[in-house]
C-alpha positions in Angstrom: 0.0 0.0 0.0 1.3 3.5 -0.9 2.4 5.5 2.2 -0.1 8.4 2.8 1.0 11.9 3.6 -0.9 13.5 6.5 -0.8 17.2 7.4 -1.2 17.8 11.2 -2.7 21.2 12.2 -2.3 21.7 16.0 -1.3 24.8 17.9 -0.1 22.8 20.9 3.5 21.7 20.1 3.5 18.8 22.5 0.2 17.4 21.1 1.3 18.0 17.6 4.5 16.0 18.2 2.6 13.2 19.8 0.3 13.0 16.8 3.3 12.9 14.5 4.9 10.0 16.4 1.6 8.0 16.4 1.1 8.6 12.7 4.5 7.4 11.8 3.9 4.3 14.0 0.8 3.6 11.9 2.9 3.8 8.8 2.0 7.3 7.6 4.3 10.2 6.7 3.9 13.6 8.3 5.7 16.1 5.9 4.6 19.2 7.9 2.9 20.5 11.0 0.9 23.7 11.0 0.0 25.7 14.1 -2.4 28.3 12.6 -5.2 28.4 10.1 -3.3 30.4 7.5 -0.2 28.2 7.8 -2.4 25.2 7.4 -3.8 26.6 4.1 -0.3 27.4 2.8 1.1 24.0 3.8 -1.8 22.1 2.3 -1.5 24.0 -1.1 2.3 23.4 -1.1 2.5 19.7 -0.2 -1.0 18.5 -1.2 -1.3 15.9 1.5 -3.6 12.9 1.3 -5.4 13.8 4.6 -5.5 16.7 7.1 -5.9 16.2 10.9 -7.4 19.6 11.9 -7.7 21.0 15.4 -10.9 23.1 15.6 -9.6 25.7 18.0 -6.4 27.4 16.7 -4.6 30.5 17.8 -5.1 33.5 15.7 -8.1 35.0 13.8 -8.9 31.8 11.8 -10.1 28.6 13.5 -9.8 25.1 12.0 -13.3 25.1 10.4 -12.6 28.3 8.5 -9.2 26.9 7.4 -10.9 23.7 6.2 -13.3 25.8 4.1 -10.4 27.6 2.4 -8.5 24.3 1.8 -11.5 22.8 0.1 -11.5 25.7 -2.3 -8.2 24.6 -3.7 -7.9 20.9 -2.9 -10.1 17.8 -2.8 -8.7 16.1 0.3 -10.4 14.5 3.4 -10.3 16.4 6.7 -10.7 14.9 10.2 -11.4 17.3 13.0 -9.7 16.8 16.4 -11.3 18.8 19.1 -12.2 18.9 22.8 -15.4 20.8 22.0 -18.7 19.1 21.1 -21.1 22.0 21.4 -24.0 22.2 19.0 -22.8 25.4 17.2 -19.3 23.9 16.6 -20.8 20.7 15.2 -23.2 22.5 12.9 -20.3 24.6 11.5 -18.2 21.5 11.0 -20.9 19.7 9.1 -21.0 22.4 6.4 -17.4 21.5 5.5 -18.3 17.8 4.9 -15.6 16.3 7.2 -14.6 12.7 7.0 -14.3 12.3 10.8 -14.8 14.2 14.1 -12.8 12.9 17.1 -13.2 14.3 20.6 -10.1 14.6 22.7 -8.9 12.6 24.4 -9.2 9.8 21.9 -7.8 6.3 21.9 -4.9 5.4 19.5 -7.0 2.7 17.9 -9.9 5.1 17.3 -7.5 7.5 15.5 -6.0 4.8 13.4 -9.5 3.5 12.4 -10.8 6.9 11.5 -7.8 7.7 9.3 -8.0 4.4 7.5 -11.8 4.8 6.9 -11.3 8.4 5.7 -8.6 7.5 3.2 -10.5 4.6 1.8 -13.8 6.5 1.6 -12.1 9.4 -0.2 -10.3 7.0 -2.6 -13.7 5.4 -3.4 -15.3 8.8 -3.8 -12.6 10.0 -6.2 -13.0 6.8 -8.2 -16.8 7.2 -8.3 -16.4 10.9 -9.4 -13.9 9.8 -12.1 -16.4 7.1 -13.3 -19.2 9.6 -13.3 -17.1 12.1 -15.2 -16.1 9.4 -17.7 -19.7 8.3 -18.1 -20.9 11.8 -18.5 -18.3 12.6 -21.1 -19.2 9.4 -23.0 -23.0 10.1 -22.9 -22.4 13.7 -24.0 -20.1 12.8 -26.9 -22.0 9.9 -28.5 -24.2 10.5 -31.5 -27.3 9.0 -30.0 -29.8 10.7 -27.8 -30.0 9.5 -24.2 -32.7 10.1 -21.7 -32.7 8.5 -18.2 -35.6 8.4 -15.8 -36.3 7.2 -12.3 -38.8 4.4 -11.5 -41.7 6.9 -11.7 -40.6 7.9 -15.3 -39.3 11.3 -14.2 -36.4 12.6 -16.2 -33.0 12.5 -14.4 -30.6 13.0 -17.3 -30.5 14.1 -20.9 -27.4 14.4 -23.2 -26.9 17.2 -25.7 -28.2 15.1 -28.7 -31.4 14.3 -26.8 -31.8 18.0 -26.0 -31.4 18.9 -29.7 -33.8 16.3 -31.0 -36.5 16.9 -28.4 -36.1 20.7 -28.1 -35.9 20.4 -24.3 -32.9 21.5 -22.1 -31.9 19.1 -19.3 -32.5 21.8 -16.7 -36.2 22.4 -17.7 -36.8 18.7 -18.4 -35.4 17.5 -15.1 -38.1 16.1 -12.8 -40.8 16.1 -15.6 -42.5 12.9 -16.7 -40.8 11.6 -19.9 -44.1 11.5 -21.7 -44.0 15.3 -21.8 -40.5 15.3 -23.2 -40.5 12.3 -25.6 -43.5 12.6 -27.8 -43.8 10.1 -30.6 -46.3 9.1 -33.3 -46.4 6.3 -35.9 -45.1 7.6 -39.2 -47.8 5.8 -41.2 -51.0 6.0 -39.0 -50.0 9.2 -37.2 -51.3 7.7 -34.0 -49.5 8.5 -30.7 -47.2 5.9 -29.4 -47.7 4.9 -25.8 -45.0 5.8 -23.3 -43.4 2.4 -23.1 -40.8 3.2 -20.4 -43.5 2.1 -18.0 -43.8 -1.2 -19.8 -40.0 -1.6 -19.7 -40.0 -1.0 -15.9 -42.8 -3.4 -15.3 -41.7 -6.1 -17.7 -38.0 -5.8 -16.9 -37.2 -6.3 -20.6 -35.5 -4.3 -23.3 -37.9 -2.9 -25.9 -37.5 -1.3 -29.3 -39.7 1.1 -31.2 -40.9 0.6 -34.8 -38.6 2.0 -37.5 -41.6 4.1 -38.6 -41.5 6.2 -35.4 -41.6 10.0 -35.7 -40.3 12.1 -32.7 -42.2 15.5 -32.3 -39.9 18.1 -30.8 -41.0 20.9 -28.5 -41.3 23.3 -31.4 -43.3 20.8 -33.6 -40.3 19.6 -35.6 -40.6 16.0 -36.8 -37.7 13.6 -36.9 -37.8 9.9 -37.9 -36.0 7.9 -35.2 -35.4 4.4 -34.0 -34.6 3.5 -30.4 -34.6 1.1 -27.6 -35.3 1.3 -23.8 -33.7 -0.7 -21.0 -34.3 -0.9 -17.3 -31.7 0.5 -14.8 -31.0 -1.8 -11.9 -29.0 -1.4 -8.6 -26.6 -3.9 -7.1 -29.6 -5.9 -5.6 -31.0 -6.3 -9.1 -33.9 -4.0 -8.3 -35.2 -1.7 -11.0 -34.6 1.9 -10.1 -35.4 3.5 -13.5 -35.0 3.2 -17.2 -32.8 4.6 -20.0 -34.0 5.5 -23.5 -31.5 5.6 -26.4 -32.6 6.9 -29.8 -31.1 8.2 -33.0 -32.0 10.4 -36.0 -32.5 8.0 -39.0 -33.2 10.7 -41.6 -30.0 10.1 -43.5 -30.5 6.4 -43.4 -34.1 6.7 -44.7 -32.9 9.0 -47.4 -30.2 6.5 -48.4 -32.8 3.7 -48.5 -35.1 5.8 -50.6 -32.2 6.9 -52.9 -31.2 3.2 -53.3 -34.8 2.2 -54.0 -35.1 4.9 -56.7 -31.8 3.8 -58.2 -33.0 0.2 -58.3 -36.2 1.4 -60.0 -34.3 3.4 -62.5 -32.0 0.5 -63.2 -35.0 -1.7 -63.7 -36.6 0.9 -66.0 -33.4 1.2 -68.0 -33.2 -2.6 -68.3 -36.9 -2.7 -69.4 -36.3 0.1 -71.9 -33.3 -1.7 -73.3 -35.3 -4.9 -73.7 -38.1 -3.0 -75.3 -35.7 -1.2 -77.7 -34.1 -4.5 -78.6 -37.6 -6.0 -79.3 -38.4 -2.9 -81.3 -35.2 -3.2 -83.4 -35.9 -6.9 -84.0 -39.5 -6.2 -84.9 -38.6 -3.4 -87.4 -35.9 -5.6 -89.0 -38.4 -8.4 -89.4 -41.2 -6.2 -90.6 -39.1 -4.2 -93.0 -37.9 -7.5 -94.6 -41.4 -9.0 -94.7 -42.9 -5.8 -96.1 -40.3 -5.0 -98.6 -40.5 -8.4 -100.3 -44.2 -8.3 -101.3 -43.9 -4.6 -102.2 -41.1 -5.3 -104.6 -43.2 -8.2 -106.1 -46.2 -5.9 -106.4 -44.2 -3.2 -108.2 -42.9 -5.8 -110.6 -46.4 -7.0 -111.4 -47.5 -3.4 -111.9 -44.7 -2.7 -114.3 -45.6 -5.8 -116.3 -49.3 -4.8 -116.5 -48.3 -1.3 -117.7 -46.9 -2.7 -120.9 -50.4 -2.7 -122.6 -53.0 -1.2 -120.3 -56.3 0.6 -121.0 -56.6 4.2 -119.9 -58.6 3.2 -116.8 -56.2 0.5 -115.9 -53.3 2.9 -116.4 -54.9 5.3 -113.9 -55.5 2.5 -111.3 -52.0 1.1 -111.8 -50.5 4.6 -111.3 -52.4 4.9 -108.0 -51.3 1.4 -106.9 -47.7 2.2 -107.8 -47.8 5.5 -105.8 -49.1 3.6 -102.8 -46.3 1.1 -103.1 -43.8 3.9 -103.2 -45.4 5.5 -100.2 -45.2 2.3 -98.2 -41.6 1.8 -99.2 -40.8 5.3 -98.1 -42.3 4.7 -94.7 -40.3 1.5 -94.3 -37.1 3.2 -95.3 -37.7 6.2 -93.0 -38.5 3.9 -90.0 -35.3 2.0 -90.5 -33.3 5.2 -90.9 -34.8 6.6 -87.7 -34.1 3.4 -85.9 -30.4 3.6 -86.8 -30.2 7.2 -85.8 -31.8 6.6 -82.4 -29.3 3.8 -81.8 -26.0 5.7 -82.0 -24.0 2.5 -82.2 -25.3 2.0 -85.7 -24.3 5.5 -87.0 -21.0 5.6 -88.9 -19.8 9.1 -90.0 -17.4 9.6 -92.8 -16.2 13.2 -92.6 -15.1 14.8 -95.8 -14.1 18.2 -97.1 -17.2 19.6 -98.9 -16.7 22.4 -101.4 -20.1 23.9 -101.2 -19.8 26.0 -104.4 -19.4 22.8 -106.4 -21.5 20.3 -104.4 -24.7 22.3 -103.8 -25.5 23.0 -107.5 -25.2 19.3 -108.2 -27.4 18.5 -105.2 -30.3 20.8 -106.2 -30.3 19.9 -109.9 -33.1 17.3 -109.5 -35.2 19.9 -107.6 -34.6 22.5 -110.4 -36.4 20.2 -112.7 -39.2 19.4 -110.2 -39.9 23.1 -109.4 -40.1 23.9 -113.1 -42.7 21.2 -113.6 -44.8 22.7 -110.7 -44.3 26.3 -111.8 -42.2 27.1 -108.7 -38.9 29.1 -108.5 -35.8 27.7 -106.8 -32.8 30.0 -106.1 -29.4 29.2 -104.7 -27.5 32.0 -103.0 -23.9 31.3 -102.0 -21.7 33.7 -100.1 -18.6 35.0 -101.9 -15.5 33.0 -100.9 -17.6 30.4 -99.1 -15.1 28.3 -97.1 -15.2 24.5 -97.3 -17.0 22.5 -94.6 -15.6 19.4 -93.0 -18.6 17.2 -92.4 -20.4 13.9 -93.3 -21.5 14.2 -96.9 -24.2 11.5 -96.8 -25.9 13.0 -93.6 -25.8 16.6 -94.9 -27.2 15.5 -98.2 -30.1 13.7 -96.5 -30.9 16.8 -94.4 -31.0 19.1 -97.4 -33.0 16.7 -99.5 -35.6 16.4 -96.8 -35.8 20.2 -96.3 -36.0 20.9 -100.1 -38.5 18.1 -100.5 -40.8 19.6 -97.9 -40.4 23.0 -99.4 -41.4 21.7 -102.8 -44.4 19.9 -101.4 -45.9 22.9 -99.5 -45.0 25.8 -101.8 -47.8 26.8 -104.1 -47.5 27.4 -107.8 -45.5 30.5 -108.7 -44.1 30.4 -105.2 -40.4 30.6 -104.3 -37.9 28.3 -102.7 -34.5 29.8 -101.6 -31.4 28.0 -100.5 -29.1 30.5 -98.8 -25.5 29.5 -97.7 -23.2 31.7 -95.7 -20.8 31.6 -92.8 -19.7 33.5 -89.7 -16.0 33.8 -89.6 -15.7 35.8 -86.4 -16.7 32.9 -84.2 -14.4 30.0 -83.1 -15.0 27.5 -84.5 -16.2 29.1 -87.7 -20.0 28.5 -88.4 -21.6 27.6 -91.7 -25.2 28.8 -92.0 -27.6 27.0 -94.5 -31.2 28.3 -94.7 -34.0 26.7 -96.7 -36.9 29.1 -97.1 -40.2 28.8 -99.0 -43.2 31.0 -99.5 -45.7 29.1 -97.4 -46.4 29.9 -93.7 -46.9 27.3 -90.9 -49.2 28.3 -88.0 -47.2 29.3 -84.9 -49.0 26.6 -82.8 -47.5 23.9 -85.1 -43.8 24.9 -84.8 -43.1 23.4 -81.3 -44.1 19.9 -82.6 -42.5 20.2 -86.1 -39.6 17.8 -85.3 -41.6 15.1 -83.5 -42.0 11.7 -85.0 -45.1 11.0 -87.1 -46.2 14.6 -86.7 -47.8 16.2 -89.7 -49.1 19.7 -90.0 -52.8 20.0 -89.3 -54.9 20.0 -92.5 -51.7 19.0 -94.5 -54.0 17.1 -96.8 -55.3 20.4 -98.1 -52.1 20.5 -100.1 -52.7 16.9 -101.2 -49.3 16.0 -99.9 -48.6 12.7 -98.3 -45.7 11.8 -96.2 -44.6 9.6 -93.3 -44.2 12.3 -90.7 -40.7 11.1 -90.1 -38.7 13.4 -92.4 -38.1 16.3 -90.0 -37.5 13.9 -87.1 -34.7 12.3 -89.2 -33.4 15.8 -90.0 -33.2 16.7 -86.3 -31.3 13.5 -85.3 -28.9 13.8 -88.3 -28.2 17.4 -87.2 -27.4 16.2 -83.7 -25.0 13.6 -85.2 -23.3 16.4 -87.1 -22.9 18.3 -83.8 -25.0 21.1 -85.3 -28.3 23.0 -84.6 -31.5 23.4 -86.6 -34.1 26.1 -86.1 -37.4 26.9 -87.7 -39.4 30.1 -87.9 -42.5 31.0 -89.9 -43.7 34.6 -90.3 -45.1 36.9 -93.0 -45.9 34.2 -95.4 -42.5 32.5 -95.3 -41.1 29.4 -93.5 -37.3 29.2 -92.8 -35.3 26.2 -91.6 -31.8 27.4 -90.5 -29.0 24.8 -90.2 -25.9 25.9 -88.2 -22.8 23.6 -88.6 -19.2 23.7 -87.6 -16.4 21.5 -88.8 -17.1 18.0 -87.4 -15.0 17.0 -84.4 -14.6 13.2 -84.1 -13.9 11.5 -80.8 -10.8 9.5 -80.8 
């Protein structure tokens, strides 16, 4: 056992010396003897003894009780009073200082030894208990869960900072209140109040947990999803003396679960869409093959019958041939759109296009067509038009679709204009191609103009057929060429403007 240091405070030198000898006999060290209250304070602060033997009556202005009060301000050490006085007033004053012993002179040696041993043991245990309480308090205050403790009557005895934050109650105002006032919960689905189950815990002596759908309603009405558990608190005799409630905010966990659920749903949706797209591709490939074969056979028969038809037969055969051509156009457009919507099938072959040479060749068939329909087709090329690095096949299909539409919807004596220019001040340089025709589209139609299968309302007034896929194909081809296309229709004119830069290919 470690030797304890004891400070003796006694103003009678002979008595002090006798105490010192006895203490050494007991196995204790006496590093100092003080004869006054102030000296006792100074010595205690200096040597920090394990215990003080304090005479109540000391010479000077300060007695032993006053000296003990001052020592306790600086040090946590046990004090045993040694006095010949046992009057009521002295005892009451001594009690205030919480002494570890009060021996009346004269006392027996065995009595002194026993009191010192008990005082040192009691103080050691109290220090250990305080350290444990401090450790427990620090632990409960630093964990991320809320903790509320109650006595056997469900009255709050402790709340940590997390519990204060989640409930909106401070420990000072919650202390002594019934936990049902502090911890208010409802079922997240039914919104029905949940019974205070600490009482059940105390009665059943079992740990209980709340449903994961529990909502905690704070003092200010804030709602927080929580899960928790409650356990009984027992003493050394295994008797229940209260209960403790541990709970946590599960908002982030619920959000993570919901996010994961949404992700699974999106993954399932993507898988379903991929499956549907695959089925669509297979269907279109099958249908296109199955439809093309009989159409080709029908056209062959028509051409054979046209070798020597009557005038009526000629008319009917012409109608039949036109319908075959229309069906073939629909099939081809569907297949083209299918390939464009599945980018893995699109193969670009960029080339340097000299627009001054290429565009006159491109519009030559339309020159003949417009003359037959008494329309006027003009090509305007900017001076020194720079070449364009792009995919020839895709750009040709775009311009043919736009010119074809312009020819179909432009009235006799109307005009179709193909303007080509460029903007050199931008980087990269922009090529601007505009196809205009003297026919106006209602403003309400323009937002839907590039949708699949969309045809202008009352388009049949112009007696023009079509698949409704041409401009949808134009839009997707423009995207493949990394360009933009715009449409406007005002003052009797409709203009499709194509904006292109030199094509940039990913490596």
